[in-house]
Structure formats: C-alpha cells, structure tokens
C-alpha atoms as one frame of an Amber mdcrd trajectory, in Angstrom:
protein
  10.067  17.473 -63.899  11.417  19.838 -61.258  14.970  21.098 -61.604  16.730
  23.026 -58.855  19.917  24.879 -59.739  21.988  26.064 -56.792  25.149  28.111
 -56.688  27.564  27.013 -53.966  27.823  29.045 -50.788  30.358  31.769 -50.116
  33.907  30.448 -50.430  37.331  31.515 -49.277  39.101  33.822 -51.695  42.444
  32.038 -51.710  43.551  28.441 -52.114  46.139  26.511 -54.107  43.654  26.392
 -57.004  40.125  27.528 -57.774  38.917  23.941 -57.381  40.299  23.839 -53.810
  38.549  26.942 -52.448  36.650  25.920 -49.299  33.232  27.028 -48.087  33.195
  29.663 -45.339  31.032  29.423 -42.198  28.825  32.141 -43.664  28.590  30.166
 -46.909  27.480  27.070 -45.058  24.849  28.947 -43.033  23.431  30.841 -46.020
  23.213  27.606 -48.016  21.276  25.933 -45.214  18.901  28.921 -44.966  18.311
  28.887 -48.746  17.579  25.173 -48.747  15.145  25.576 -45.845  13.184  27.923
 -48.131  13.176  25.191 -50.800  11.803  22.727 -48.285   9.116  25.235 -47.234
   8.109  25.383 -50.913   7.711  21.606 -51.105  11.096  20.631 -52.527  12.047
  17.785 -50.224  12.479  14.751 -52.470  15.283  14.573 -55.036  15.689  11.705
 -57.464  19.121  12.896 -58.542  21.708  15.344 -57.225  24.553  16.425 -59.514
  27.418  18.126 -57.702  30.486  19.834 -59.125  33.777  18.214 -58.120  35.065
  21.567 -56.777  35.485  21.613 -52.995  33.092  24.503 -52.275  30.255  22.791
 -54.193  30.934  19.471 -52.469  30.900  21.204 -49.072  27.684  23.048 -49.962
  25.964  19.748 -50.741  27.312  18.206 -47.518  25.911  21.157 -45.549  22.401
  20.872 -47.003  22.046  17.149 -47.757  20.223  16.347 -44.509  17.361  18.660
 -45.532  16.508  16.528 -48.572  15.590  12.939 -49.233  17.953  12.196 -52.135
  17.954   8.884 -54.010  21.140   9.280 -56.009  24.124  11.655 -55.771  26.709
  11.965 -58.549  29.788  14.097 -58.957  29.511  15.681 -62.399  32.698  17.028
 -63.982  30.662  18.983 -66.568  29.165  21.426 -64.052  32.287  23.353 -63.093
  32.344  27.170 -63.493  33.000  27.187 -67.238  31.038  24.087 -68.175  29.034
  24.160 -71.400  25.395  24.999 -70.591  24.140  23.462 -73.845  25.932  20.221
 -73.128  24.662  20.117 -69.543  21.125  20.884 -70.762  21.360  17.985 -73.230
  22.646  15.731 -70.441  19.705  16.672 -68.203  17.274  16.026 -71.066  18.851
  12.618 -71.723  18.613  11.696 -68.033  14.983  12.855 -68.021  14.085  10.693
 -71.023  15.904   7.565 -69.844  15.620   7.621 -66.049  12.419   9.720 -65.801
  13.251  11.481 -62.534  10.691  13.827 -61.034  13.312  16.090 -59.455  16.965
  16.997 -59.958  19.282  19.326 -58.024  22.513  20.700 -59.479  25.069  22.313
 -57.139  27.415  24.348 -59.301  29.056  27.734 -59.971  28.871  31.045 -61.779
  28.764  31.576 -64.671  27.389  28.099 -65.514  24.343  28.339 -63.217  23.163
  31.493 -65.006  23.751  30.141 -68.494  22.130  26.819 -67.624  19.046  28.569
 -66.268  18.771  30.454 -69.564  19.331  27.219 -71.501  16.415  25.552 -69.707
  14.180  28.664 -69.673  15.003  30.219 -73.065  13.070  33.471 -72.601  15.255
  34.397 -69.608  18.546  36.220 -69.889  21.182  34.421 -67.815  20.502  35.566
 -64.243  23.246  36.508 -61.804  23.172  34.123 -58.865  24.287  35.248 -55.432
  26.212  32.658 -53.466  23.735  30.067 -52.136  21.147  31.298 -54.664  18.670
  28.730 -55.967  16.214  28.682 -58.840  13.480  26.137 -59.370  12.385  25.249
 -62.878   9.355  23.249 -63.923  10.760  21.527 -67.013   8.667  20.036 -69.821
  10.733  17.155 -71.181   8.836  16.831 -74.461   9.064  20.537 -75.311  12.575
  20.825 -73.811  11.520  24.055 -72.216  11.123  25.146 -68.630   9.370  27.766
 -66.573  10.943  29.533 -63.604   8.849  28.757 -60.520  11.196  29.481 -57.616
  13.905  32.095 -57.026  15.680  32.079 -53.684  18.237  34.763 -52.938  19.612
  34.535 -49.412
C-alpha cells in the first residue's frame, strides 16, 4: 500500500486560534507544485484522503484535490499537530486490513507528520517537514513496516 504524508502549505502567522490559521498564496502555490511532483512520480489515484480539521490543512487539500483522483475524503480529528502517531499508525493499519486501499494521503501538521513517518518507517528518525513537504511510503500491511520511496521538499 502507498501512503503519502503531506504537511500543509505555508500559513498565516496570526488568527483567533491555531486551528483558524489560513493558507497563504505562497502556501497554496508551493502545495500545488509539490503535488505536481507526486503526480509525475505516478501518484495520481487515492483510495482515501484523511485531512486535519484545521483550516490550513483543509485549504491545502482544496488547492491540490484537482490533481488527484480521490475516491473518499474524510476529516480526521486525530491528525492535528499534536495527534498521537502510534494511534494514527494503528488507525491506518486497521483501515488497510479492513478496507484494503492501495493508496492513502494524509494532510496534516508538524510535529505529527514527522512522528508518523517514523512510526511507519521505524528505522527513520522523525524527519522535519517543510511546509508543503510530502513523503511517500510503501507500506507492508502484514509486517506493519514501511519503506520511504518519495521525499518532496518544495
């Protein structure tokens, strides 16, 4: 199974709350450019997209959605900045076993994206993601272990 983990694009620094910070024009453009690189690498079809409920993640997905053929999109409250990577990893494994998707995209935040990458690819230290950064993981469901196969840094 292919798993893409994407950090949202650049966001405004100030808002009424962290959850309400909006994507900047630069954030939107860099996210589109990063996703175009995914498409060039053959990532066009997504069985499932999980998006954080925070505004900047929602806007990132809206900016890039037209570049993918996505079957199902869900807002996932567990993938906010301080979500539990172990719990999210277990959730992805459960989805993989039950629904058997071939590809999943998560649009989330630091520090979760780094910790989740390390959770799925245990030999990696949690990487720092730039805004709009994307990693691709080839994940073996039976072994519950992945291999990093794509690293896009706009």
